[in-house]
C-alpha positions in Angstrom: -21.5 52.0 -8.2 -25.1 52.8 -7.9 -26.8 54.8 -10.7 -28.1 58.1 -9.3 -30.9 60.3 -10.3 -30.3 64.0 -11.0 -31.8 64.9 -7.6 -29.5 62.5 -5.7 -26.5 63.7 -7.8 -27.0 67.2 -6.7 -27.4 66.1 -3.0 -24.3 63.9 -3.2 -22.3 66.9 -4.7 -23.2 69.1 -1.8 -22.3 66.3 0.7 -18.9 66.0 -0.7 -18.2 69.5 0.3 -18.4 68.6 4.0 -22.0 67.3 4.5 -22.3 63.7 5.6 -24.3 61.0 3.8 -22.3 59.9 0.7 -21.6 56.4 -0.4 -18.2 54.9 0.2 -15.7 55.2 -2.7 -12.8 52.8 -2.9 -9.4 54.3 -3.2 -7.7 50.9 -3.1 -9.4 47.5 -3.8 -7.8 44.0 -3.0 -5.8 42.5 -5.9 -5.3 38.9 -7.0 -2.5 37.2 -5.2 -0.4 34.1 -5.1 0.7 32.2 -2.0 4.4 31.3 -2.5 5.5 28.3 -0.4 4.1 28.8 3.1 4.1 32.6 3.3 0.8 34.2 3.9 -0.3 37.1 1.8 -2.0 40.5 2.7 -5.3 41.8 1.1 -5.9 45.5 1.5 -8.8 47.9 1.1 -9.0 51.7 1.4 -12.3 53.7 1.0 -13.8 57.2 1.7 -16.0 58.1 3.5 -16.1 54.9 5.5 -17.4 54.2 9.0 -16.5 50.6 8.8 -14.8 48.2 6.2 -15.1 44.5 6.6 -13.7 41.5 4.3 -16.0 38.8 3.0 -14.2 35.6 1.8 -15.9 32.9 -0.2 -19.4 34.3 0.9 -18.7 34.5 4.6 -17.7 37.4 6.8 -14.1 37.3 8.2 -14.0 37.7 12.0 -13.4 41.3 13.3 -10.4 40.0 15.2 -8.6 39.1 12.0 -8.9 42.8 10.7 -6.1 45.4 10.9 -7.6 48.8 10.4 -6.5 52.4 10.6 -8.2 55.7 9.9 -7.2 59.3 8.8 -8.9 62.4 7.3 -8.4 63.6 3.8 -7.0 67.1 4.2 -8.6 68.1 0.8 -12.0 67.0 1.3 -12.3 66.5 5.1 -13.7 63.1 4.6 -12.5 60.1 6.6 -10.4 57.6 4.9 -10.4 54.0 6.4 -7.9 51.3 5.5 -8.3 47.7 6.4 -6.0 44.6 5.8 -6.3 40.8 6.4 -3.7 37.9 6.1 -4.7 34.8 4.1 -2.6 31.7 4.9 -1.8 28.6 2.7 -3.9 26.4 5.0 -6.9 28.6 4.6 -6.7 28.2 0.7 -6.0 24.5 0.9 -8.9 23.8 3.2 -11.4 25.6 0.8 -13.2 23.4 -1.6 -15.5 25.2 -3.8 -16.5 25.5 -7.4 -14.0 28.4 -8.0 -10.8 29.9 -6.6 -10.5 31.2 -3.1 -11.8 34.8 -3.2 -12.3 37.9 -0.9 -13.9 41.3 -1.4 -14.4 44.4 0.9 -17.7 45.9 2.0 -17.6 49.6 3.2 -20.3 51.3 5.1 -21.2 55.1 5.2 -24.4 57.1 6.5 -25.8 56.7 3.1 -25.3 52.9 2.5 -22.7 50.3 1.5 -20.3 49.7 -1.4 -18.4 46.5 -2.5 -15.1 46.2 -3.9 -13.9 43.9 -6.7 -13.3 40.2 -6.1 -9.6 39.2 -5.6 -8.6 35.6 -6.0 -5.9 33.9 -4.0 -4.1 30.9 -5.4 -1.3 28.7 -4.3 1.6 29.3 -6.6 3.6 26.2 -7.9 5.7 25.0 -10.8 6.0 21.3 -11.5 9.4 19.7 -12.0 9.1 17.9 -15.3 8.4 19.5 -18.7 5.4 18.2 -20.5 7.6 18.0 -23.7 11.3 18.5 -23.8 13.0 19.6 -26.9 14.6 16.7 -28.9 17.9 16.9 -30.6 17.9 16.9 -34.3 20.1 16.9 -37.4 19.1 19.1 -40.4 20.8 20.0 -43.6 22.0 23.5 -44.4 19.0 25.7 -45.2 16.7 23.1 -43.7 14.0 23.9 -41.0 14.7 23.5 -37.3 11.8 22.9 -35.1 12.3 22.4 -31.3 9.2 21.8 -29.3 8.9 22.9 -25.7 5.9 22.4 -23.3 6.8 23.9 -20.0 5.7 22.3 -16.7 2.3 23.0 -15.4 2.3 25.9 -13.0 0.4 28.7 -11.4 0.8 31.3 -12.6 1.6 30.1 -16.0 5.3 29.8 -16.6 7.0 32.1 -19.1 9.5 30.5 -21.5 12.9 31.6 -22.8 15.4 29.7 -24.9 19.1 29.3 -24.2 21.8 28.4 -26.9 25.0 27.1 -25.4 23.9 28.5 -22.0 23.4 32.1 -23.4 19.9 33.8 -23.8 18.8 33.4 -27.5 18.5 36.6 -29.3 16.1 36.8 -32.1 17.8 38.2 -35.3 15.1 38.0 -37.7 15.3 34.3 -38.5 14.0 32.9 -35.4 10.3 32.6 -34.5 9.4 31.6 -30.9 5.6 30.9 -31.3 2.9 31.5 -28.7 3.1 27.6 -28.0 6.7 28.1 -27.0 8.3 26.3 -29.9 11.6 27.5 -31.5 11.5 27.6 -35.3 14.4 28.5 -37.6 13.1 28.5 -41.1 16.6 28.3 -42.8 19.2 26.7 -40.8 22.8 28.0 -40.8 26.0 26.3 -39.9 26.1 28.8 -36.8 22.8 27.4 -35.7 24.5 24.1 -34.4 24.6 24.0 -30.8 23.0 22.9 -27.4 19.5 24.4 -26.9 17.7 24.5 -23.6 14.2 25.6 -22.8 13.9 27.6 -19.5 10.5 28.0 -17.8 10.0 30.3 -14.7 7.2 31.9 -12.7 7.2 33.5 -9.2 8.0 30.2 -7.5 10.9 28.7 -9.4 12.9 28.3 -12.6 13.0 25.0 -14.5 15.4 23.7 -17.2 14.4 21.3 -19.9 16.6 18.6 -21.2 19.2 20.0 -23.5 18.7 19.3 -27.2 21.7 19.1 -29.5 21.1 20.6 -32.9 23.5 19.7 -35.7 23.4 21.5 -39.0 25.3 19.4 -41.6 26.4 19.8 -45.2 26.2 17.0 -47.6 29.3 16.6 -49.9 29.2 17.5 -53.6 31.5 16.5 -56.4 34.0 19.0 -57.9 35.1 18.9 -61.5 36.8 16.0 -63.0 40.5 15.9 -63.6 42.0 15.4 -67.1 42.4 11.8 -68.4 45.7 10.2 -67.5 47.9 8.7 -70.1 47.2 5.1 -71.2 48.8 2.5 -69.1 50.4 -0.6 -70.3 47.0 -2.5 -70.0 45.4 0.1 -72.2 43.5 1.9 -69.5 43.3 5.6 -68.5 42.0 7.2 -65.4 40.6 10.4 -64.1 39.5 11.4 -60.6 37.3 14.0 -58.8 37.2 15.3 -55.3 34.2 15.6 -52.9 34.8 19.3 -52.2 31.9 21.2 -53.8 31.0 21.5 -51.0 33.1 19.3 -48.6 31.0 17.3 -46.2 30.8 19.0 -42.8 29.4 18.1 -39.3 28.7 14.4 -40.3 27.2 15.2 -43.7 26.8 12.5 -46.3 29.8 11.8 -48.5 29.3 12.1 -52.3 27.5 9.4 -54.0 29.2 7.6 -56.8 32.9 6.9 -57.6 35.9 9.2 -57.1 38.0 7.3 -59.6 36.9 6.4 -63.2 38.7 4.0 -65.5 38.2 3.8 -69.1 39.5 1.7 -72.0 41.8 3.7 -74.3 40.2 3.8 -77.9 41.0 5.3 -81.2 44.6 4.1 -81.3 45.4 5.8 -77.9 47.1 2.7 -76.5 49.1 1.8 -79.6 51.6 4.4 -79.1 52.0 3.2 -75.4 52.6 -0.4 -76.7 55.0 0.6 -79.4 57.0 2.8 -77.1 57.7 -0.4 -74.9 61.0 -2.1 -75.3 61.0 -4.8 -77.9 63.2 -6.9 -75.7 60.6 -6.7 -72.8 57.8 -7.6 -75.3 59.4 -10.7 -76.8 60.6 -11.7 -73.2 57.0 -11.6 -72.0 55.8 -13.6 -74.9 58.4 -16.3 -74.4 57.6 -16.5 -70.8 53.9 -16.8 -71.5 54.5 -19.7 -74.0 56.6 -21.6 -71.5 54.0 -21.2 -68.8 51.1 -22.5 -71.0 53.1 -25.5 -72.0 54.0 -26.4 -68.4 50.4 -25.8 -67.4 49.1 -28.2 -70.2 51.5 -31.0 -69.2 50.6 -30.7 -65.4 46.9 -30.8 -66.2 47.4 -33.8 -68.6 49.3 -35.7 -65.9 46.9 -34.9 -63.3 43.9 -36.0 -65.2 45.6 -39.3 -66.2 46.4 -40.0 -62.5 42.8 -39.3 -61.4 41.2 -41.2 -64.2 42.1 -44.5 -62.5 39.6 -43.8 -60.0 36.9 -42.9 -62.4 36.3 -39.3 -61.2 36.6 -35.8 -62.7 39.4 -33.5 -61.7 38.6 -32.5 -58.2 40.6 -31.8 -55.2 40.5 -34.1 -52.2 40.2 -31.4 -49.7 37.1 -30.2 -51.4 35.6 -33.6 -50.9 36.5 -33.7 -47.2 36.1 -30.1 -46.2 33.2 -28.9 -48.6 32.4 -25.3 -49.0 33.8 -23.0 -46.4 31.8 -19.9 -45.1 33.4 -16.6 -45.0 32.6 -13.2 -43.4 32.9 -9.5 -44.7 35.2 -7.0 -43.1 34.7 -3.4 -44.0 36.6 -0.2 -43.7 35.7 3.4 -43.9 38.7 4.1 -46.1 39.4 3.0 -49.6 40.6 -0.5 -48.6 39.4 -3.5 -50.5 36.9 -5.8 -48.8 38.7 -8.7 -47.1 36.8 -12.0 -47.1 38.3 -14.7 -44.9 37.4 -18.3 -44.7 36.0 -19.8 -41.5 33.8 -22.5 -40.0 34.5 -25.7 -42.0 31.4 -27.9 -41.5 31.6 -31.7 -41.0 29.0 -33.3 -43.1 29.0 -36.4 -40.9 28.7 -34.9 -37.5 25.8 -32.6 -36.2 26.8 -29.4 -34.6 25.1 -26.7 -32.6 26.1 -23.0 -33.4 25.5 -20.7 -30.4 27.5 -17.5 -29.7 28.4 -16.8 -33.3 24.8 -16.3 -34.1 24.5 -13.3 -31.8 25.2 -10.0 -33.7 25.9 -7.0 -31.4 26.8 -3.4 -32.2 29.8 -3.8 -34.4 29.1 -2.3 -37.9 30.8 -5.2 -39.4 28.4 -7.6 -37.8 25.4 -5.3 -38.7 26.4 -5.7 -42.4 27.0 -9.3 -42.1 23.7 -9.9 -40.4 21.6 -7.6 -42.4 22.7 -8.9 -45.8 23.4 -12.6 -45.9 26.7 -13.5 -47.3 25.0 -15.4 -50.1 22.7 -12.6 -51.1 23.4 -10.2 -54.1 25.4 -7.1 -53.0 24.9 -4.3 -55.5 27.7 -2.3 -56.9 30.3 -4.7 -55.8 32.4 -7.0 -58.2 35.0 -9.1 -56.9 37.6 -11.4 -58.6 37.9 -14.6 -56.9 39.5 -18.0 -57.3 38.3 -21.2 -55.9 41.5 -23.4 -55.3 41.4 -26.6 -53.4 38.1 -25.9 -51.6 39.2 -22.5 -50.4 38.1 -19.0 -51.6 41.0 -16.8 -52.2 40.1 -13.1 -53.0 42.4 -11.1 -55.2 40.9 -7.8 -54.2 38.3 -5.3 -55.3 38.4 -3.4 -58.6 36.0 -1.2 -60.4 34.2 -3.0 -63.3 35.8 -6.3 -62.3 33.8 -9.5 -62.6 33.3 -12.3 -60.1 34.7 -15.5 -61.5 34.1 -18.9 -59.9 35.3 -22.4 -60.9 33.2 -24.7 -58.9 34.2 -28.4 -58.2 31.4 -30.7 -59.2 28.8 -31.4 -56.4 30.6 -29.3 -53.8 29.7 -25.7 -54.7 26.0 -24.8 -54.7 24.9 -23.3 -57.9 23.3 -20.3 -56.2 26.2 -19.5 -53.9 28.2 -17.2 -56.2 26.5 -13.8 -55.6 25.9 -11.2 -58.4 28.4 -8.4 -57.4 28.0 -5.0 -58.8 30.6 -2.2 -58.8 31.2 -0.3 -55.5 32.9 3.0 -55.7 36.5 2.9 -54.8 37.1 5.1 -51.7 33.5 5.3 -50.7 33.1 5.5 -46.9 30.1 5.3 -44.6 28.8 8.6 -43.3 26.4 9.3 -40.5 23.5 8.9 -42.8 25.1 6.5 -45.1 24.4 3.1 -43.5 22.7 1.9 -46.6 26.0 1.4 -48.5 25.3 -2.3 -48.8 21.6 -2.7 -49.8 20.0 -5.8 -51.4 19.6 -5.7 -55.2 15.9 -6.1 -54.5 15.0 -3.8 -51.7 12.7 -5.9 -49.4 12.1 -3.3 -46.7 13.3 0.1 -45.8 13.8 -0.8 -42.2 16.6 -2.5 -40.5 16.0 -6.2 -39.5 16.2 -6.7 -35.6 16.4 -10.5 -35.5 18.3 -12.9 -37.6 19.9 -16.4 -37.5 22.4 -17.9 -39.7 23.9 -21.4 -40.0 25.6 -23.9 -42.3 23.5 -27.0 -43.2 24.4 -30.2 -45.1 22.8 -33.4 -46.3 21.8 -34.2 -42.6 19.6 -31.2 -42.5 18.6 -29.4 -39.2 16.6 -26.7 -37.7 17.3 -22.9 -37.8 15.7 -20.8 -35.0 15.3 -17.0 -34.2 15.3 -17.1 -30.5 12.3 -15.7 -28.6 10.4 -14.8 -31.8 8.3 -17.8 -32.5 10.1 -18.1 -35.9 12.0 -21.2 -37.1 12.8 -23.2 -40.1 13.2 -27.0 -40.6 15.5 -28.4 -43.4 14.6 -32.2 -43.7 17.2 -34.8 -43.8 18.2 -35.4 -47.4 16.8 -32.0 -48.5 20.4 -31.0 -49.5 22.3 -33.2 -51.7 25.3 -35.1 -50.4 28.7 -33.4 -50.5 26.9 -30.0 -50.5 26.5 -27.4 -47.8 24.5 -24.2 -47.8 24.9 -21.3 -45.4 21.1 -20.5 -44.7 19.7 -17.6 -42.9 16.5 -16.1 -41.5 15.8 -12.5 -40.9 12.7 -10.7 -39.4 11.9 -7.4 -40.9 9.3 -4.7 -39.9 6.8 -3.8 -42.5 4.3 -1.1 -42.9 0.8 -2.5 -43.5 0.1 0.3 -46.0 2.4 -1.4 -48.4 0.2 -4.5 -48.5 -2.7 -3.4 -50.7 -3.9 -0.3 -52.4 -7.2 -0.2 -50.6 -5.4 -0.7 -47.2 -7.9 -3.4 -46.1 -5.2 -6.0 -45.3 -2.8 -6.0 -42.3 0.1 -8.1 -41.1 -0.8 -10.8 -38.8 2.8 -12.0 -38.3 6.3 -10.6 -38.6 7.7 -10.5 -42.2 10.4 -13.3 -42.5 13.1 -13.5 -45.1 14.9 -17.0 -45.6 17.5 -17.8 -48.0 19.9 -17.6 -49.7 18.1 -16.7 -53.0 19.7 -19.5 -54.9 19.0 -22.3 -52.5 18.4 -25.6 -54.3 16.6 -28.3 -52.2 15.2 -31.7 -53.2 12.1 -31.4 -50.9 10.1 -28.6 -49.2 11.4 -27.0 -45.9 9.0 -26.3 -43.1 8.8 -22.6 -41.7 6.9 -21.9 -38.5 5.7 -18.2 -38.0 3.8 -17.0 -34.9 0.8 -14.8 -35.5 -1.7 -12.7 -33.6 -4.9 -13.4 -35.3 -8.0 -14.9 -33.6 -8.7 -17.6 -36.1 -12.3 -17.6 -37.3 -13.1 -18.5 -41.0 -16.3 -16.4 -40.8 -14.5 -13.3 -39.7 -11.2 -13.4 -41.7 -9.6 -14.2 -45.0 -6.0 -15.1 -44.2 -3.4 -15.4 -46.8 0.3 -16.1 -47.2 2.0 -13.5 -49.3 5.5 -13.0 -50.6 7.2 -9.8 -51.7 8.4 -9.6 -55.2 11.3 -7.8 -56.9 9.1 -4.7 -57.5 8.5 -4.6 -53.7 4.8 -5.4 -54.2 3.3 -8.2 -52.1 1.7 -11.1 -54.2 -0.5 -13.8 -52.8 1.0 -17.2 -52.5 -2.1 -19.0 -51.2 -5.1 -18.5 -49.0 -4.8 -20.7 -46.0 -8.1 -22.4 -46.6 -7.6 -23.2 -50.3 -6.3 -26.4 -51.9 -3.1 -25.8 -54.0 -0.1 -27.9 -55.0 2.3 -24.9 -54.8 2.4 -24.5 -51.1 1.0 -26.0 -47.9 -0.2 -23.9 -44.9 -1.3 -25.3 -41.6 -2.9 -22.6 -39.4 -3.0 -23.2 -35.6 -4.2 -20.9 -32.8 -1.0 -19.1 -32.3 1.4 -20.4 -35.2 1.3 -21.1 -38.8 3.4 -23.9 -40.3 4.1 -23.5 -44.0 5.8 -25.9 -46.5 7.9 -23.9 -48.9 10.1 -24.8 -51.8 11.4 -21.3 -52.8 13.4 -18.8 -50.6 11.9 -15.2 -50.3 10.3 -12.7 -48.2 7.1 -14.1 -46.5 4.3 -12.9 -44.1 0.9 -13.9 -43.0 -1.7 -11.2 -43.7 -5.4 -10.9 -43.0 -8.5 -9.1 -44.4 -11.3 -8.6 -42.0 -14.7 -9.8 -43.3 -16.8 -8.3 -40.4 -16.5 -6.0 -37.4 -16.1 -9.2 -35.2 -12.7 -10.0 -36.7 -10.2 -9.8 -33.8 -6.6 -9.8 -33.3 -4.8 -10.6 -30.0 -3.0 -7.9 -28.2 -0.4 -8.5 -25.5 -0.5 -6.0 -22.6 2.4 -5.3 -20.4 3.3 -2.7 -17.9 6.9 -1.7 -17.0 8.2 0.8 -14.5 11.4 2.7 -13.7 12.5 5.6 -11.4 12.8 9.1 -13.0 16.5 10.0 -13.5 15.9 13.7 -13.0 13.5 13.5 -10.0 14.3 11.2 -7.0 10.6 11.2 -6.0 9.3 10.4 -9.5 8.4 7.1 -10.9 7.1 6.3 -14.5 4.9 3.6 -15.5 4.9 2.5 -19.3 2.1 0.5 -20.7 2.5 -1.4 -24.0 -0.1 -2.7 -26.3 1.6 -4.9 -29.0 0.6 -7.8 -31.3 0.5 -11.0 -29.3 3.5 -12.6 -31.0 6.9 -13.4 -29.2 8.7 -11.2 -31.7 6.7 -8.1 -30.8 7.1 -8.6 -27.1 10.9 -9.3 -27.5 11.2 -5.8 -29.0 9.6 -4.3 -26.0 11.6 -6.3 -23.5 14.9 -5.6 -25.2 14.1 -1.7 -25.2 12.9 -1.8 -21.5 16.1 -3.6 -20.5 18.2 -1.1 -22.1 16.5 1.7 -20.2 16.5 0.0 -16.9 12.7 -0.9 -16.8 11.2 -3.8 -15.0 8.2 -5.8 -15.8 5.6 -5.0 -13.0 2.8 -7.6 -13.9 2.6 -10.8 -15.9 1.6 -9.7 -19.4 -2.0 -10.3 -20.4 -3.8 -10.9 -23.6 -7.0 -9.3 -24.9 -9.0 -9.4 -28.1 -9.2 -6.2 -30.2 -11.8 -6.2 -32.8 -12.1 -4.6 -36.2 -15.0 -2.4 -35.2 -13.1 1.0 -35.8 -13.3 1.8 -32.0 -10.4 3.1 -30.2 -8.4 1.7 -27.3 -8.3 3.4 -23.9 -5.6 3.1 -21.2 -6.3 4.5 -17.7 -4.7 4.5 -14.3 -6.9 3.8 -11.3 -6.7 3.6 -7.5 -3.5 5.6 -7.1 -3.0 6.3 -3.3 -4.0 9.9 -3.2 -2.3 10.7 0.1 0.9 9.2 -0.9 1.3 9.8 -4.7 0.3 12.5 -7.2 0.0 12.0 -11.0 0.4 14.5 -13.7 -3.0 16.2 -14.5 -4.9 15.3 -17.5 -3.0 12.1 -18.0 -5.0 9.6 -16.1 -6.8 8.4 -19.3 -4.9 8.0 -22.7 -6.3 6.8 -25.9 -4.9 5.1 -29.1 -7.0 5.4 -32.2 -8.3 2.3 -34.0 -5.9 2.5 -36.9 -2.9 2.9 -34.5 -3.8 -0.4 -32.8 -5.1 -2.3 -35.8 -2.1 -1.9 -37.9 0.4 -1.7 -35.0 2.9 -4.3 -36.4 5.6 -1.6 -37.3 6.4 -0.3 -33.8 5.2 -0.9 -30.3 2.3 1.2 -28.9 3.3 2.8 -25.6 1.7 5.3 -23.1 3.2 6.6 -20.0 2.0 7.7 -16.6 4.3 10.0 -14.6 3.8 9.7 -10.8 5.5 11.5 -7.9 5.5 10.5 -4.2 5.2 13.1 -1.6 8.1 11.9 0.4 10.9 9.3 0.4 9.1 7.3 3.0 6.6 6.2 0.5 8.5 3.3 -1.1 5.4 1.3 -2.3 3.2 1.9 -5.3 0.0 0.1 -5.8 -2.5 0.9 -8.5 -4.5 -0.6 -11.4 -4.1 -0.2 -15.2 -7.3 -0.6 -17.3 -6.9 -1.3 -21.0 -10.2 -1.5 -22.8 -11.6 -1.2 -26.2 -14.6 1.1 -26.5 -17.6 -1.1 -26.3 -15.3 -4.1 -26.2 -13.1 -6.2 -24.0 -11.1 -5.0 -21.0 -8.2 -6.2 -19.1 -6.7 -5.1 -15.7 -3.0 -5.0 -15.0 -2.5 -4.9 -11.2 0.6 -3.0 -10.1 2.2 -3.5 -6.7 5.8 -2.7 -6.5 8.6 -1.2 -4.6 10.1 2.0 -6.1 13.3 1.6 -4.1 16.1 -0.1 -6.2 17.3 -2.5 -3.5 13.8 -3.8 -2.8 12.4 -4.2 -6.4 11.2 -7.6 -7.5 11.6 -8.5 -11.1 9.2 -10.5 -13.2 11.5 -12.4 -15.8 10.9 -11.3 -19.4 11.6 -14.8 -20.7 12.1 -18.4 -19.4 15.4 -18.6 -21.5 18.3 -16.4 -22.1 18.3 -13.9 -24.9 21.0 -15.5 -26.8 20.1 -19.1 -27.1 20.9 -22.0 -29.6 19.9 -20.7 -33.0 20.7 -23.9 -35.0 20.9 -27.7 -34.7 22.1 -30.0 -37.4 21.8 -33.7 -37.8 19.8 -36.1 -35.7 19.7 -33.9 -32.7 17.5 -31.5 -34.6 14.7 -34.0 -35.0 12.3 -35.8 -32.7 11.8 -38.8 -35.0 14.9 -41.0 -35.2 16.2 -41.2 -38.8 15.8 -44.9 -39.0 12.2 -44.8 -37.8 11.4 -41.9 -40.3 12.8 -44.0 -43.2 10.8 -47.1 -42.4 7.5 -45.1 -41.9 8.1 -43.3 -45.3 8.8 -46.6 -47.0 5.8 -48.2 -45.5 3.2 -45.6 -46.2 4.5 -44.0 -49.5 3.0 -47.1 -51.4 -0.5 -48.2 -50.8 -0.9 -51.8 -49.7 -3.8 -54.2 -49.6 -4.9 -53.0 -46.1 -5.1 -49.4 -47.3 -2.3 -48.2 -45.0 -0.9 -45.4 -47.2 0.3 -41.8 -46.6 -3.4 -40.5 -46.8 -4.3 -42.6 -43.7 -1.1 -41.4 -42.0 -2.0 -37.8 -42.7 -5.5 -38.3 -41.4 -4.4 -39.9 -38.2 -2.0 -37.0 -37.7 -4.7 -34.5 -38.4 -2.9 -33.1 -41.4 -5.6 -34.4 -43.9 -6.4 -31.1 -45.7 -5.1 -30.1 -49.0 -3.8 -33.7 -49.8 -3.2 -32.9 -53.4 -0.1 -31.0 -52.2 1.3 -34.3 -50.6 0.4 -36.3 -53.7 2.8 -34.2 -55.9 5.7 -34.9 -53.6 8.2 -37.6 -54.3 7.7 -38.9 -50.7 4.4 -37.8 -49.3 5.0 -39.5 -46.0 8.4 -37.8 -45.5 6.8 -34.4 -46.2 4.0 -35.1 -43.7 6.6 -36.1 -41.1 8.5 -32.9 -41.6 5.2 -30.9 -41.0 4.7 -33.1 -37.8 8.2 -32.3 -36.6 7.5 -28.5 -37.1 4.3 -28.8 -35.2 5.9 -30.6 -32.3 9.2 -28.8 -32.0 8.5 -27.5 -28.5 7.3 -30.8 -27.0 9.8 -33.6 -26.4 7.6 -36.6 -26.6 6.4 -38.7 -29.6 3.1 -39.8 -28.0 0.9 -38.2 -30.8 2.9 -40.0 -33.5 2.9 -43.3 -31.5 -0.8 -43.2 -30.8 -1.4 -42.5 -34.6 0.5 -45.6 -35.5 -1.3 -47.6 -33.1 -4.5 -46.5 -34.6 -3.4 -47.3 -38.1 -2.5 -50.9 -36.9 0.6 -53.0 -37.1 3.0 -51.7 -39.6 5.7 -54.5 -39.1 4.5 -56.8 -41.9 5.0 -54.4 -44.8 8.2 -53.2 -43.3 9.5 -56.7 -42.9 8.7 -57.4 -46.4 10.4 -54.3 -47.6 13.5 -54.3 -45.3 13.8 -57.9 -44.1 13.9 -56.8 -40.5 12.7 -59.2 -37.7 9.7 -58.3 -35.6 11.8 -58.0 -32.6 14.1 -55.5 -34.2 11.1 -53.4 -35.5 9.6 -53.5 -32.0 12.8 -52.0 -30.5 13.0 -49.4 -33.1 9.3 -48.2 -32.8 9.6 -48.5 -29.0 11.8 -45.3 -29.3 8.6 -43.5 -30.3 7.2 -43.8 -26.7 
């Protein structure tokens, strides 16, 4: 409104009593409006006195023909009141492209001049289908805090949010706090707070429901008082018990820790009365029976030893010689049943075997326990009485405070095979959060292993492989003594890089691998192969092999470029081959020396239709360490959720320059597809990527096609490090299920051969290996020794390690076997022998073989 001088105010006051010439005054101004679906809206103006009123939209006059006007006289003042309306359609708003929203205002005329109304904005109302964040189910203890997050779908006007519990509106009773960000917070959870929670968003267009989140409020069990001690039993023991009822576990709460039944030896003469009260007849009868039994046992043992002494051997059962040690598996129960351990899988030391399906552990809790904790590793709090009789393990049951007794036959039972069992509570069961009942005596990692392999090996040796992970173990022929077998295993664990060093400068460059059992006794080193993701450059990295000790700290075994006699490490572009003599938990770690230090990332894009939206399609982009194990985890997860690989994975270098990684989607067909706003470019911080060994990094792009006729999606995914390397993933796929094309995850099946024993596990025939070792282990006049062999096989670094071995050539050949496990030819070895020269002369002198025989043997190398 115009500012008036005193003179004009007086004049205007006179005019309002019937004289003409006052400025128009708006009685009704246009208000902000939303177009719902395709329905046009009306904008209205009313002013007095007004000769004419016209609408002006987005700075341009609306044509007179589009105005609807009417006029009447104010009975109180006699002034004319004019009212004007216009319609605004959805098409008009969509066609407008300006720096602000579509707007309109009114301009009214009188004899004195014009007046303008306020601006009214017109917006198209909508509410997206998908919530930006759905609430997630949770389990919390009694009196714990419940936090359910909800970010409603994008909408105009902004959606209002309410919460439902079990489909009923949630009423606030003083303990619930629905914050301005729509999150639901219950500071102290009660049992009545358990239920199904749903976030509901609504505006003038529609109402949307989030996914339902199930909240469980549980109660962990607590021990009640102990009972009184029982009377002393005949074996001078007394017992007392307690119940897990203070409180009783509810809603899947954890059972009480510790034992329900306690046993104690009677002391202070408490058991004398019990013994004296027994019948003398029973006492003396028992003593007599014991004496007779002892006499018969002595006679039997004496006769048996005399019969065996003719053969010059100690007392040993023949079945133990032919059958050897038999492996066994654990079966557990949730009740107070004893652990049952059955014998199985009797290996033949003379015939090599391949173990396939038994190496695949699925969902059974029995198999989880068997796979996570090797049968040969210590299981704490478990003590078992056992007898070894004629080569079979016969378990007598489980008892608290019992000991594990084993009587091994000479040369048939490995020294480290008998585990150190500690007492397990009788009656303990596994609760929802109690899957850590069986934990290693030395906790190697807080996380569950995801990949493992287990097999039995004898004197013939063999190879153990964790499929699709780049992890394998080679046991040389003769590494295990004759008439002895070991059940060996490999487990891949996920580790947090923060546990490596106090200053946090080191990161994992490979998976952490455990091999065992811990008491494994070998006469020569085994060869372990581990895939890594480091871009090898001595100027940019210090790379070390580390081992986790009993206090869970990581200690250095060796630096890969140092000379040592304790270990040998051969670092290749994508793998590392390590010669080891001690079982344990190993990993390859690195410390960057400059910002140019780089690790390899493998990039992959997967896609799947949205289950809740027939027009929706989600792209998931993964950035993981470039190791088979890391990509295996991604592939397994995507296969379980129905995702498919849309482009061959690519590799890029990520440098240690503290700069982030950006993932963006480009070239989405605008007329066919829409993408959720503000998600076209996403970013991972440097630390997330640099130490990303623990879990795969993933970002998602949610797209929606405008109609079912749009069945093809084409776009590009750009992955780039700021001021660094960039890779483009090209997506072209059909979103219709029956038309989709699948890029295979692997060239082999998920559950492949995990072990081979005997000759089939090695590339070099045993006879050739023995002759090469015999030829080169001892230097001859022509200088053809193991050092020359190592040089020709390009394994000529850290020779002091081989010099300390009983057979240097044999260890060199084991390392060569590990290097060439994927290639089926022996060309490189044959070429090396050709360069060294004729080896028949020394071998003839040593073995008395003819030249023709040796030629036929070495011809196998080609």
